[in-house]
Structure formats: C-alpha cells, structure tokens
C-alpha positions in Angstrom: -243.5 67.2 -88.3 -243.5 63.8 -86.6 -242.8 63.4 -82.8 -239.5 61.7 -83.7 -238.4 64.7 -85.7 -239.3 67.0 -82.8 -237.2 64.9 -80.4 -234.2 65.1 -82.8 -234.7 68.9 -83.0 -234.9 69.2 -79.3 -231.7 67.2 -78.9 -230.0 69.5 -81.5 -231.2 72.7 -79.8 -229.8 71.5 -76.4 -230.1 74.2 -73.8 -230.7 77.2 -76.0 -233.7 78.8 -74.1 -235.0 81.0 -76.9 -235.0 78.2 -79.5 -236.6 75.9 -77.0 -239.4 78.4 -76.3 -239.9 79.0 -80.1 -240.0 75.2 -80.7 -242.6 75.0 -77.9 -244.7 77.4 -79.7 -244.6 75.3 -82.9 -245.4 72.1 -81.0 -248.3 73.8 -79.2 -249.7 74.8 -82.6 -249.5 71.1 -83.6 -251.6 70.2 -80.6 -249.1 68.5 -78.3 -249.8 70.7 -75.3 -248.0 68.6 -72.7 -244.7 68.6 -74.7 -245.1 72.3 -75.4 -245.5 73.1 -71.7 -242.5 70.9 -70.8 -240.3 72.9 -73.2 -241.7 76.2 -72.2 -241.0 75.5 -68.5 -237.5 74.2 -69.4 -236.8 77.4 -71.3 -237.9 79.5 -68.4 -235.7 77.5 -66.0 -232.7 78.1 -68.3 -233.3 81.9 -68.7 -235.6 83.2 -66.0 -234.5 86.8 -66.6 -234.7 86.8 -70.4 -237.7 88.9 -71.3 -238.1 87.5 -74.8 -238.0 83.9 -73.5 -240.4 84.7 -70.8 -242.9 86.3 -73.3 -242.9 83.2 -75.6 -243.0 80.7 -72.8 -245.7 82.3 -70.7 -247.8 82.9 -73.9 -247.9 79.1 -74.3 -248.4 78.3 -70.6 -251.2 80.8 -70.1 -253.4 79.5 -72.9 -256.6 78.0 -71.5 -255.9 79.4 -68.0 -259.0 81.4 -67.0 -258.4 85.0 -66.1 -260.3 84.7 -62.8 -257.5 82.8 -61.2 -255.8 86.2 -60.9 -258.9 87.9 -59.4 -260.3 85.5 -56.9 -257.2 85.5 -54.7 -257.5 89.3 -54.4 -260.9 89.0 -52.8 -260.0 89.4 -49.2 -263.5 88.8 -47.9 -263.7 85.5 -49.7 -260.2 84.5 -48.5 -261.0 85.4 -44.9 -264.4 83.5 -45.0 -262.7 80.3 -46.2 -259.7 80.6 -43.9 -261.9 81.1 -40.8 -264.2 78.2 -41.8 -261.2 75.9 -42.3 -259.8 76.9 -38.9 -263.1 76.1 -37.2 -263.6 72.7 -39.0 -260.2 71.2 -39.5 -258.7 69.2 -36.6 -255.3 67.5 -36.3 -255.3 64.1 -38.0 -258.0 65.1 -40.5 -257.6 64.5 -44.2 -258.9 67.3 -46.5 -260.0 67.1 -50.1 -260.1 70.2 -52.3 -261.8 70.3 -55.7 -260.2 72.8 -58.0 -256.7 73.6 -56.9 -256.1 76.9 -58.7 -253.2 78.6 -57.0 -253.2 76.1 -54.1 -254.4 78.8 -51.6 -257.3 76.9 -50.0 -255.3 73.7 -49.8 -252.5 75.5 -48.0 -255.0 77.1 -45.7 -256.3 73.6 -44.8 -252.8 72.4 -44.1 -252.1 75.5 -42.0 -255.3 74.9 -40.1 -253.9 71.5 -39.0 -254.8 68.9 -41.6 -252.5 66.0 -41.6 -253.0 65.4 -45.4 -254.5 67.6 -48.1 -255.4 66.3 -51.5 -256.3 68.8 -54.1 -257.4 68.0 -57.7 -256.8 70.1 -60.7 -257.6 69.1 -64.3 -255.7 71.8 -66.0 -252.1 70.5 -66.3 -250.5 74.0 -66.5 -252.4 75.2 -63.4 -251.6 71.9 -61.5 -247.9 72.3 -62.2 -247.8 75.9 -61.1 -249.8 75.1 -58.0 -247.2 72.4 -57.1 -244.5 75.1 -57.3 -246.5 77.5 -55.2 -247.2 74.8 -52.5 -243.5 73.8 -52.4 -242.3 77.4 -52.2 -244.5 77.9 -49.1 -243.3 74.7 -47.4 -246.4 72.5 -47.7 -245.2 69.9 -50.3 -245.0 67.3 -47.6 -248.7 67.6 -46.6 -250.4 68.9 -49.8 -250.6 66.6 -52.8 -251.9 68.0 -56.2 -253.7 65.4 -58.2 -253.7 66.3 -61.8 -257.2 65.0 -62.6 -260.8 66.1 -62.7 -262.5 65.2 -59.5 -264.7 62.8 -61.3 -261.6 60.8 -62.2 -260.1 60.7 -58.8 -259.8 57.3 -57.1 -260.1 57.6 -53.3 -257.8 54.6 -52.6 -255.2 54.9 -55.5 -254.9 58.7 -55.4 -255.7 59.6 -51.8 -255.0 56.4 -49.8 -258.6 56.6 -48.4 -261.5 58.9 -48.1 -261.4 62.5 -46.7 -262.9 64.0 -43.6 -263.4 67.4 -45.1 -264.3 68.8 -48.5 -263.5 72.4 -49.4 -264.1 73.8 -52.8 -264.6 77.1 -54.6 -266.2 75.8 -57.8 -269.1 78.2 -57.7 -269.7 80.7 -60.5 -271.6 84.0 -60.8 -274.8 82.0 -61.1 -273.5 79.3 -58.5 -274.0 76.4 -60.9 -272.0 76.9 -64.2 -268.8 75.2 -62.9 -270.6 71.9 -62.3 -270.8 72.5 -58.6 -273.8 70.1 -58.2 -272.4 67.0 -60.0 -269.0 67.6 -58.3 -270.5 67.5 -54.8 -272.7 64.5 -55.6 -269.7 62.5 -56.9 -267.5 63.5 -54.0 -270.0 62.4 -51.4 -270.4 59.0 -53.2 -266.8 58.2 -53.8 -264.3 60.4 -52.0 -265.6 61.4 -48.6 -266.2 59.6 -45.3 -269.7 59.4 -43.9 -270.5 62.7 -42.1 -267.7 64.6 -43.8 -267.8 68.3 -43.3 -268.4 70.5 -46.5 -267.1 74.0 -47.0 -269.2 75.9 -48.1 -272.1 74.0 -46.6 -274.8 75.8 -48.4 -275.0 77.9 -51.6 -277.9 80.2 -52.3 -279.0 82.1 -55.4 -280.4 85.5 -54.4 -282.4 88.0 -56.5 -283.9 91.5 -56.4 -285.4 94.1 -58.7 -282.7 96.5 -59.9 -282.1 99.7 -61.9 -279.0 99.8 -64.1 -278.2 103.4 -65.0 -276.4 102.1 -68.1 -278.9 99.5 -69.0 -280.0 101.3 -72.2 -276.6 100.7 -73.6 -277.5 97.0 -73.9 -280.4 97.7 -76.2 -281.0 99.6 -79.4 -283.7 102.1 -80.3 -283.5 104.9 -82.9 -280.3 106.2 -84.5 -279.9 108.7 -87.4 -283.6 108.6 -88.0 -283.8 104.8 -88.2 -285.6 102.4 -85.8 -283.0 99.7 -84.9 -285.1 97.9 -82.3 -285.5 94.7 -84.3 -281.8 94.1 -83.7 -282.5 93.6 -80.0 -283.4 90.0 -80.6 -279.6 89.4 -80.8 -278.9 91.0 -77.4 -277.8 88.6 -74.7 -280.7 87.8 -72.2 -278.2 88.5 -69.3 -275.0 90.4 -68.7 -272.6 91.0 -65.8 -271.8 94.0 -63.6 -268.9 94.1 -61.2 -269.9 94.1 -57.6 -270.1 97.6 -56.1 -270.5 99.6 -59.3 -272.5 102.8 -58.6 -274.6 102.3 -61.8 -276.6 99.6 -60.1 -279.4 100.2 -57.5 -281.6 97.6 -55.9 -285.3 98.5 -56.1 -286.9 95.9 -53.9 -286.3 93.6 -51.0 -284.2 90.5 -51.7 -285.1 86.8 -51.8 -283.6 83.4 -52.3 -284.6 81.8 -55.6 -282.6 78.6 -55.0 -280.8 77.0 -52.0 -278.5 74.0 -52.2 -277.4 72.1 -49.1 -274.0 70.9 -50.2 -273.5 69.2 -46.8 -276.3 66.8 -47.7 -274.6 65.6 -50.9 -277.7 65.9 -53.0 -278.9 64.6 -55.4 -280.1 67.8 -57.0 -282.2 67.1 -60.1 -283.3 69.7 -62.6 -285.9 72.0 -61.0 -287.9 75.2 -61.1 -288.5 77.7 -58.3 -290.2 81.1 -57.7 -289.8 83.9 -55.2 -291.7 87.1 -54.5 -290.0 90.5 -54.1 -291.7 93.8 -53.4 -291.1 96.9 -55.5 -290.0 100.0 -53.6 -291.7 102.4 -56.0 -288.6 103.3 -58.0 -288.1 102.4 -61.7 -286.5 99.0 -62.3 -284.8 97.8 -65.5 -283.8 94.3 -64.6 -283.6 91.4 -62.1 -280.2 91.3 -60.3 -278.9 87.9 -59.3 -276.0 87.1 -57.0 -274.8 84.3 -54.7 -274.5 83.7 -51.0 -272.3 81.0 -49.3 -273.0 79.7 -45.8 -269.5 78.4 -45.1 -269.9 76.1 -42.1 -272.9 77.2 -40.0 -270.9 80.1 -38.6 -269.2 82.0 -41.5 -270.9 83.7 -44.4 -269.9 85.2 -47.7 -272.2 87.1 -50.1 -271.4 89.3 -53.0 -274.3 91.7 -52.4 -274.5 94.5 -54.9 -273.4 97.3 -52.5 -272.0 100.5 -53.8 -268.2 100.6 -53.4 -267.9 96.9 -52.4 -265.7 94.4 -54.4 -265.9 90.7 -55.1 -264.4 88.1 -57.4 -267.9 87.3 -58.5 -270.0 89.6 -60.6 -273.7 90.4 -60.4 -275.8 88.8 -63.1 -278.3 91.2 -64.7 -281.5 89.9 -66.4 -282.9 93.0 -68.2 -286.5 93.7 -68.8 -287.8 94.6 -72.3 -288.8 98.0 -70.9 -288.4 99.8 -67.6 -290.8 98.7 -64.9 -292.4 101.3 -62.5 -294.7 99.9 -59.8 -296.2 101.4 -56.6 -294.2 100.7 -53.5 -295.1 97.3 -52.0 -296.3 95.8 -55.2 -295.4 92.1 -55.2 -293.4 90.8 -58.3 -293.0 87.0 -58.8 -289.6 86.0 -60.1 -289.3 82.5 -61.6 -286.2 80.4 -62.2 -285.1 77.0 -63.5 -281.8 75.1 -63.7 -280.6 72.0 -65.5 -277.9 71.4 -62.9 -275.3 73.4 -64.8 -277.2 76.5 -66.1 -279.5 79.0 -64.5 -282.4 80.8 -66.2 -284.4 83.6 -64.5 -287.4 85.6 -65.7 -290.1 87.8 -64.2 -293.8 87.0 -64.2 -295.9 90.1 -65.1 
C-alpha cells in the first residue's frame, strides 16, 4: 500500500484508537517505523486505559528497545555511583553532554546536580521520545534537551550551541567494549567537549580471575544413552554470562586487570593485546571469569565483582576451559586478551 493510501486511510479512521493501533501494526510491517510509532502513540493518547489498544501500541513501540533499559535503573549501586560523581563534578553554569539517553535518568541527575544545560543524545527514536516524556514529567524539560541522533552525528554548534564541560555516559557492556565505548569517547573528545572536560566514568577496567562454575558442565556435552556426544562441543559458545551474585560461581584465584582505559584522556585506543597473571588457590577451576570496574571521577568506584548474593545490571562473562583445571595453591596462570576496539577475546595460556 502506498503512503498516500495510508494517509487516506488514517484520515478515514479519524480518532478511533484501536483502528489506529492496528493500522500502525500494518505500517510497521511495511517498514515505516516512524509513522507506525506516531500512530501507536496517538492511539495510546486517545485511549490510555484501553488494554487492547495498549497491547497493540506497546508491541510496536517496544520493538528494537533492549531489555536492559528496564534492568539498569534498578541497579542502586550503579545509580548512587553516578549520582555521587555528578554531584562532585558538576558546578553551576556547566554544560553537560550525555551519550546514550535511555530513560533520561543520568541527564536528570546532571541537571539536579546544578548543570545549566544538559544535552543527551539517543539514536533510538522510540527511546528518545519516551525519555523526553520522562524528563518533562520530572520538570527538567527546560534544562535537558534530548538530541535524537547517534553521538557520532551530533554537531556541537548546531545541536548544542557549543561544546560541553562534562561528559557522562553509561555505554559500557558486560565486556566494557561492545557498545562502542572507545570510538564514542574518542569522537566526543575531538568534536563535542571543551579542552579539559571532565569524564564520568573516568576509567574503565576489565578484570579477570580463575573461577569454578558449579553448573559449567551443562554448557558441554559428554556421553548420553551410551553415545559419545563430545564432538558437538565445537558448536558451544566460547563464552556465556552469569548474573552477578549467583551462588554457582566461586572465584579460585586472586584478581587482576587485563585492560584499563583512561576515558579522561580521550584516547586514541588502537586494537591491542594484553596479559595478566593470577595465582590459583588450589581449588578446581572450570573457567576464567571476567567483569568490569569503573572509576567514576577519582573518588567514586563501581564494580560488579562476582560476590555471592550481590546484584548488578551487568553480568559476569565466563570463558570456560575445555576441562577442569586443578593446580597447587600459588601456581601462576597467565591469562591473555585482545580487543579490536569493539570486541573482547580472552584465553588462558597453559
């Protein structure tokens, strides 16, 4: 159906919320996401309490929105670390840039901390629109501007009216790098920040240790029903995730930093390799556990250490061994890693 036909149908439907929502579903299937979102939001505005309309509309709006938007804001330790850092760094008159708006939480924290202007960029149109609503509902629309662009496409003069004094972001992933944290920081330093701008977090570190996963054998095949299935293990993922604080995971060595990135410096950070040595504690180990640590501003710190009973919006990444490793206490084990700026690879050297 041509766009003109859709426009005629929209005019005919008028303000019937269910028909608008159903048409939005058809338009989304045709690939016109922007128009589908417009109609979905219109249908919700017309019938906010209609359960059927809400189901169809939110089904459309939620497509392509990562689930972690709903988990990161529940990480109180993360929230407190960012809020405290912003309160220490931001001063009246400062202009703050945030990369990755999400709910708008960090941007509002920056405004509450005293920033005169906050600019926050979000490339997902649905997320950007909802963030604008959240920011307006909380009374910060006059100081927080959502820029509906990827940070690489933001123009400091046209979109922000000048460069920023502070950059805050939470674009780090379970392995620190997979959300393009390095390129984003490099570009922001070159084009969007004033010389000497403060960066939150200032440093990001990749940490590792030997570990024992009590359920690690579920990730590999051996014998079943009298048949050897081990050749199928070539199809098993070389890494998997465990939620922080799960009792199934035990660290079996000291910890070490495999990589450290000084975001405050602005880079550049080329592809590189690194190694670290940890020391076995004598217990069996089935894998290398990897997590992240953020030094917020020289004073604050956040780390999703694999502690029993703890919680975090970031998971622990597990790199399993082919077989269980048992070494005498104190035995050094070299762990090597490499990154291509966006992806991390870790392996042991035996």
